[in-house]
C-alpha positions in Angstrom: 0.0 0.0 0.0 1.2 3.5 -0.7 0.2 6.7 0.9 0.2 10.2 -0.6 2.0 12.6 1.7 -0.8 15.1 2.2 -0.7 18.0 4.7 -2.6 16.7 7.8 -1.4 16.6 11.3 -3.3 15.4 14.3 -2.2 16.2 17.8 -3.1 14.6 21.0 -4.1 17.1 23.7 -7.2 19.3 24.0 -6.6 23.0 24.5 -8.8 23.3 27.6 -9.2 19.9 29.3 -6.1 17.7 29.1 -7.4 14.2 29.1 -4.3 12.4 28.0 -0.7 12.2 28.9 2.1 12.2 26.3 5.5 10.7 26.9 8.4 11.0 24.5 11.4 8.8 25.2 14.7 8.0 23.4 15.3 4.4 24.6 18.7 2.8 25.2 18.2 0.6 22.2 18.1 3.7 19.9 14.3 3.7 19.3 12.2 6.8 19.8 8.9 6.0 21.6 5.9 8.3 21.8 3.1 7.1 24.0 -0.2 8.7 24.8 -2.1 7.4 27.7 -5.9 7.9 27.6 -7.6 6.2 30.5 -11.1 5.8 29.0 -9.9 4.0 25.8 -11.1 0.4 25.4 -8.8 -0.2 22.4 -5.4 0.9 21.3 -3.5 2.1 18.2 0.0 0.9 17.8 2.4 1.9 15.0 6.0 1.4 14.0 7.4 4.0 11.6 10.7 3.6 9.7 12.5 6.6 8.2 12.8 5.1 4.7 10.7 5.7 1.7 10.8 5.8 -2.1 13.3 8.7 -2.1 15.8 6.3 -0.5 15.4 3.6 -3.2 18.5 2.3 -4.8 19.1 3.8 -8.3 17.7 1.5 -10.9 15.7 -0.4 -8.3 13.0 2.1 -7.7 10.1 0.7 -5.8 12.2 -1.4 -3.4 11.1 0.3 -0.2 7.4 -0.3 -1.2 8.2 -3.9 -2.2 10.0 -4.5 1.1 6.9 -3.3 3.0 4.9 -6.0 1.2 7.5 -8.7 1.8 7.8 -8.4 5.6 4.2 -9.7 5.8 5.1 -12.8 3.8 7.3 -14.7 6.2 8.8 -14.1 9.7 11.0 -16.0 12.0 8.0 -18.1 13.2 5.2 -17.5 10.8 4.2 -17.4 7.2 1.6 -15.0 5.7 -1.4 -17.3 6.2 -0.6 -17.7 9.9 0.1 -13.9 10.3 -3.3 -13.1 8.9 -5.1 -15.7 11.0 -3.4 -14.5 14.2 -4.3 -10.9 13.7 -7.9 -11.9 13.1 -7.9 -14.2 16.1 -6.8 -11.3 18.2 -9.6 -9.1 16.7 -7.0 -6.8 15.2 -6.8 -4.7 12.1 -3.3 -4.4 10.7 -1.9 -2.7 7.7 1.1 -0.8 6.3 1.9 1.9 3.8 4.9 3.5 2.1 5.4 7.2 1.4 8.3 9.0 -0.3 9.9 9.6 3.1 8.8 6.9 5.5 7.1 3.5 5.9 4.6 2.8 8.6 3.2 -0.5 10.0 0.2 -0.2 12.3 -2.5 -2.1 14.1 -5.8 -1.5 16.0 -7.0 -3.9 18.6 -8.7 -4.2 22.0 -6.7 -3.6 25.1 -6.6 -7.2 26.4 -4.8 -8.3 23.2 -2.0 -5.8 23.4 0.7 -8.3 24.3 -0.1 -10.7 21.5 -0.5 -8.0 19.0 2.7 -6.2 19.9 4.7 -9.5 19.7 3.3 -10.2 16.2 3.8 -6.7 14.9 7.3 -6.7 16.3 8.1 -10.0 14.6 6.9 -8.7 11.2 9.0 -5.5 11.3 12.1 -6.8 13.2 12.3 -10.5 12.3 11.2 -11.0 8.6 12.6 -13.7 6.5 13.1 -13.0 2.8 12.8 -16.0 0.6 13.0 -15.8 -3.2 9.6 -17.5 -3.9 7.9 -15.0 -1.5 9.6 -12.0 -3.1 8.5 -13.3 -6.6 4.9 -13.5 -5.4 4.9 -10.0 -4.0 6.6 -8.6 -7.1 3.7 -10.1 -9.1 1.2 -8.4 -6.8 2.9 -5.0 -7.0 3.1 -5.3 -10.8 -0.7 -5.5 -10.8 -0.8 -2.5 -8.5 1.3 -0.6 -10.9 -0.9 -1.6 -13.8 -4.0 -0.4 -11.9 -2.4 3.0 -11.3 -1.5 3.3 -15.0 -5.2 2.9 -15.8 -6.2 5.6 -13.3 -5.6 9.0 -15.0 -5.5 10.9 -11.6 -2.7 8.6 -10.3 -0.8 8.7 -13.5 -0.9 12.4 -14.0 0.4 13.1 -10.5 3.3 10.6 -11.1 4.2 12.2 -14.4 4.0 15.7 -12.8 6.4 14.6 -10.1 8.8 13.2 -12.7 9.2 16.7 -14.2 8.7 18.7 -11.0 11.5 16.9 -9.1 13.6 16.2 -12.2 16.7 14.2 -11.4 16.1 13.9 -7.6 14.8 10.7 -6.0 11.4 12.4 -5.2 10.7 12.2 -9.0 9.9 8.5 -9.3 6.6 6.7 -8.2 6.5 5.1 -4.8 5.6 1.8 -6.4 8.4 2.1 -8.9 8.0 0.8 -12.5 7.7 -2.8 -13.8 11.2 -2.6 -15.3 12.8 -1.4 -12.0 10.8 -4.0 -10.1 12.1 -6.8 -12.3 15.7 -5.9 -11.3 15.2 -6.3 -7.6 16.5 -9.5 -6.2 16.7 -11.2 -2.8 20.1 -9.8 -2.0 18.9 -6.3 -2.8 16.0 -6.7 -0.3 18.2 -8.0 2.4 20.8 -5.3 1.9 18.1 -2.5 1.8 16.5 -3.9 5.0 19.9 -4.0 6.8 20.8 -0.4 5.8 17.5 1.3 6.8 15.6 -0.9 9.3 17.9 -0.1 12.2 16.8 1.3 15.5 18.0 4.8 14.9 15.5 5.2 12.1 12.5 3.9 14.0 9.7 5.5 15.9 7.1 3.5 17.9 3.8 5.3 18.6 1.1 4.0 21.0 -2.3 5.4 22.0 -4.3 3.6 24.6 -5.0 3.2 28.3 -1.8 1.4 29.3 0.7 3.4 31.3 3.7 4.7 29.3 6.2 2.8 31.5 4.5 -0.5 30.5 4.9 0.3 26.8 8.5 1.5 27.2 9.5 -1.6 29.1 7.9 -3.9 26.5 9.7 -2.1 23.7 13.0 -2.2 25.6 12.7 -5.9 26.5 11.6 -7.0 23.1 14.0 -5.0 21.0 17.4 -5.6 22.7 19.8 -5.1 19.8 21.0 -1.5 19.8 22.1 -0.2 16.4 24.0 2.9 17.4 26.8 2.0 15.1 24.5 2.5 12.1 23.8 6.1 11.3 20.3 7.4 10.8 19.0 8.0 7.3 20.5 11.1 5.7 19.2 12.7 2.5 20.5 15.2 0.0 18.2 18.2 0.2 16.1 19.1 -2.9 17.4 22.1 -4.8 14.6 24.4 -5.7 14.8 25.4 -9.4 12.9 28.1 -11.2 12.6 26.2 -14.4 9.0 25.4 -15.4 7.5 22.9 -17.9 4.4 22.4 -19.9 3.8 19.0 -21.5 0.8 17.4 -23.2 0.3 13.7 -23.7 -2.3 11.7 -25.6 -4.0 9.0 -23.6 -6.8 6.5 -24.1 -9.1 8.4 -21.7 -12.5 9.9 -22.5 -11.8 13.2 -20.8 -9.0 15.7 -20.6 -7.0 15.8 -17.4 -5.0 18.8 -16.2 -2.4 19.1 -13.4 -0.8 22.4 -12.4 2.2 22.1 -10.0 4.7 24.3 -8.3 7.7 23.5 -6.1 8.1 25.3 -2.8 11.2 25.5 -0.5 11.5 24.0 2.9 8.9 25.7 5.1 9.1 26.7 8.8 6.3 25.5 11.1 4.3 28.7 10.7 4.9 28.7 6.9 3.4 25.2 6.7 0.2 26.6 8.1 0.3 29.6 5.8 0.7 27.1 2.9 -2.1 25.0 4.3 -4.5 28.0 4.5 -3.5 29.0 0.9 -4.2 25.5 -0.4 -7.5 25.3 1.4 -8.8 28.6 0.0 -7.3 27.9 -3.4 -9.0 24.6 -4.1 -9.4 22.3 -1.0 -12.9 23.1 0.1 -16.3 23.9 -1.4 -15.8 27.6 -0.6 -12.4 27.7 -2.4 -11.7 30.0 -5.3 -11.3 27.2 -7.9 -14.4 25.3 -6.8 -16.6 28.4 -6.9 -15.4 29.8 -10.2 -14.4 26.7 -12.3 -17.2 24.4 -11.2 -20.1 26.4 -9.6 -20.0 29.6 -11.6 -18.7 28.4 -15.0 -19.8 24.8 -14.9 -16.7 23.7 -16.8 -15.8 20.7 -14.6 -17.2 18.3 -12.1 -13.8 17.7 -10.3 -11.3 20.4 -9.4 -9.1 20.6 -6.3 -5.7 21.6 -5.0 -3.3 19.5 -2.9 -0.4 20.5 -0.7 2.4 18.0 -0.1 5.0 18.6 2.6 8.4 16.9 2.7 11.2 17.3 5.1 13.2 19.6 2.8 10.7 21.0 0.4 7.0 21.3 -0.5 4.8 21.1 -3.5 1.3 22.3 -4.4 -0.8 20.9 -7.2 -4.1 21.7 -8.9 -6.0 18.9 -10.6 -9.1 18.9 -12.8 -10.8 16.8 -15.4 -13.3 17.9 -18.0 -14.7 17.3 -21.5 -12.0 17.9 -24.1 -14.0 20.8 -25.6 -13.7 22.6 -22.3 -10.0 22.0 -21.8 -8.7 25.3 -23.1 -11.4 27.4 -21.3 -10.6 25.6 -18.0 -6.8 26.2 -18.5 -7.6 29.9 -19.0 -9.8 30.1 -16.0 -7.3 28.4 -13.7 -4.5 30.7 -14.9 -6.8 33.7 -14.4 -7.5 32.7 -10.8 -3.8 32.2 -10.1 -3.1 35.7 -11.3 -5.9 37.2 -9.3 -4.7 35.4 -6.2 -1.2 36.7 -6.6 -2.3 40.3 -7.3 -5.0 40.6 -4.7 -4.4 37.9 -2.2 -7.2 36.7 0.1 -9.8 38.6 2.2 -10.3 38.7 5.9 -13.5 36.7 5.7 -11.6 34.0 3.7 -8.9 33.8 6.3 -11.4 33.5 9.1 -13.1 30.6 7.2 -9.8 28.8 6.7 -8.7 29.1 10.3 -12.0 27.6 11.5 -11.8 24.8 8.9 -8.3 23.8 9.9 -8.9 24.0 13.6 -12.2 22.1 13.5 -10.8 19.4 11.1 -7.8 18.9 13.3 -9.7 18.7 16.6 -12.5 16.5 15.4 -10.1 14.1 13.8 -8.6 13.4 17.3 -11.4 10.8 17.7 -9.7 8.7 15.0 -7.0 6.9 17.0 -5.3 5.4 14.0 -4.9 8.8 12.4 -3.6 10.2 15.6 -1.0 7.5 15.9 0.0 7.8 12.2 0.3 11.6 12.6 2.8 11.2 15.5 4.9 8.9 13.3 4.8 11.4 10.4 5.6 14.4 12.5 8.6 12.7 14.1 10.0 11.2 10.9 9.3 14.1 8.5 9.6 17.2 10.7 11.7 15.7 13.6 9.4 16.8 16.4 6.1 16.3 18.2 3.7 19.3 17.8 1.0 19.6 20.5 -2.5 20.7 19.5 -2.2 23.8 21.7 0.8 24.9 19.6 -1.1 24.2 16.3 -4.1 26.2 17.4 -2.0 29.1 18.6 -0.1 29.3 15.3 -3.2 29.2 13.3 -4.9 31.9 15.4 -1.8 34.1 15.2 -1.8 34.3 11.4 -2.7 37.7 10.1 -4.1 38.6 6.7 -0.9 40.6 5.9 1.2 37.6 6.7 -0.9 35.3 4.5 -0.9 37.7 1.6 2.8 38.3 1.9 3.4 34.6 1.8 1.2 34.3 -1.3 3.0 37.2 -3.0 6.4 35.7 -2.4 5.6 32.0 -3.2 2.7 31.8 -5.6 3.8 33.7 -8.6 1.7 32.8 -11.7 4.8 32.3 -13.9 6.2 29.6 -11.5 3.4 27.1 -12.2 3.9 24.2 -14.5 1.3 22.0 -16.3 0.8 18.5 -17.4 -2.2 17.7 -19.7 -3.7 14.4 -20.8 -5.7 14.7 -24.0 -8.0 12.0 -25.3 -6.6 10.2 -28.4 
């Protein structure tokens, strides 16, 4: 499974009534553990995050991080895939995993009385996998079908092609799943070597949300994972160089409609700048009150689907606009989107738009606290992508502190119309 790296962070404490206790600990075995104790929970969310993603794939073997995520579920020290699935179901647990461009996450939800069994099984999957050639071949066949399904989905394909040109020669340019050709070149030795290089304790975050005391969780992690890997350095990456060069490419495809993607690369953003970018994205095309939705869809009736998307990485960011329409409306849609981008840069947003965006971001973040899995995954993402835990109170304070002048200055500096690039799919 792959996961698009969207902007969305969930934090774990309420601004007024603190009902949970967060503990962040760097253990002697090198693992960073983040636990959140909430007394009234009857279930728990547990995740293991590894700081390795598709941007760390070996050259010529793109897709190896995603393939490895599949392979660890095939066979472990004591179990094979059928037994793993049966055990999770016997424990009443839901388990899954996903790969992004910067990290991989393995997670499970279950009832409290099954914590010990579920932890032991998840631990074995991540820390004691066995890589056998027949198992790898089966997973490669499955991933190839996954790639083919994406190639038949215009929205998936256009974003992959956009990233190819947007990130150019950097490792962020290739799809998380890789390509069939690169997948073919990956062998058992490659998988074993990749696992050894990246799945070390210094690259791992364990996140737990439930009613068990943090000391219980920390002791369990310390006793189970006893092999410190301090001699192996954490993952280091070459920072993305932001280039001003833009592109515009049109491709013929066997689709019935035209598909358009606008994209722009942004530099590494500070914490406050990330929220400025999030507000800009929301008001541009990420809600039904956004500029693009109101003008391109509601007013002009050019399209059914139009939205913007903000993606944040550890060293850069990217914003996209996507829309699909009848081929006869393609040129008019392009003109309208470009016009909106020019108006945005020239005039910025209004005070009423800023107030709307602030309430949207705050309410979405706070209400999403009820989703334990998302909260746990957010902890992993924050630690592995941004290197720190960000409490809800801090998030709310930052959002509330943003002024209209700050927002429009951010737009003026970063959202110049001439910096947008386009990818177009036209029907054959």
